[in-house]
Each structure stands twice: as structure tokens, then as C-alpha cells.
C-alpha positions in Angstrom: 70.9 89.7 127.2 71.9 87.5 124.6 72.9 88.9 121.1 72.2 86.9 117.4 74.2 87.4 114.2 70.5 88.7 112.8 71.4 91.6 115.9 75.0 92.8 113.9 75.0 96.2 113.3 78.2 95.5 111.2 80.9 96.5 114.3 84.1 94.3 112.8 82.9 93.3 110.0 84.4 93.9 106.4 82.6 95.6 104.2 83.4 96.0 100.4 81.3 98.8 98.5 80.3 97.6 94.3 78.8 100.5 92.6 75.5 100.5 92.1 73.9 99.7 88.2 72.6 103.7 89.1 76.1 104.7 89.9 78.5 102.9 87.6 81.4 105.8 87.4 81.9 104.5 91.3 85.6 104.1 91.3 86.3 104.1 95.2 88.3 106.1 96.9 91.2 107.3 97.4 92.8 104.6 99.0 91.4 102.1 96.8 92.7 103.8 93.9 95.8 103.8 95.5 95.5 100.4 96.0 95.1 99.8 92.7 98.1 101.7 91.6 100.7 100.0 93.8 99.2 96.7 92.5 99.8 98.2 88.6 103.5 98.5 90.0 104.1 96.2 91.9 103.3 94.0 88.4 104.9 95.8 86.8 107.7 94.8 88.6 107.0 91.9 88.8 107.7 91.3 85.2 110.0 93.0 84.4 112.1 91.0 86.8 110.8 87.9 85.2 111.2 88.7 81.9 114.9 89.5 83.0 115.4 86.5 84.4 114.6 84.2 81.5 116.4 86.9 79.3 119.7 86.1 81.0 118.8 82.2 81.2 118.4 82.0 77.8 122.1 83.6 77.0 123.0 81.3 79.5 121.5 78.9 77.7 123.0 80.3 74.3 126.7 80.6 76.1 126.4 76.3 76.7 125.5 75.7 73.4 128.3 77.7 72.3 130.6 76.2 74.3 129.8 72.9 73.6 
């Protein structure tokens, strides 16, 4: 007995549901919302670290110019 790709019943496949036009308020399930929140928090932390690095580099550059 052989199975073809058209006989696939979805086992082992990744399914990313999309909202239907009649259901525009679809927001995923609790896991989707938690993932989105975690991603937003990580992005905020990355921005803060990047801004802190930029400020430190600017301060070091200003200190170099002041001593030169």
C-alpha cells in the first residue's frame, strides 16, 4: 500500500491558521498571545541595550575628545 502526497491527512505538518474575512477579530489562542507578548518584551530589551551601548560609545568618544 502506497500513499501519495495528496493522501496526506495533515499529520506532522505545521498549520498556521489565518483569520477568515468574516472573523476579523481573531487573535489566536493563549499561546499565540503569550508568544507575541514575549517577543514584544524581547524587542524592548534589545532596544534598551542598543540605546545604552550607543550612549556609552558617545560618552567614551566625548571623553576622548576632551582629553585630546
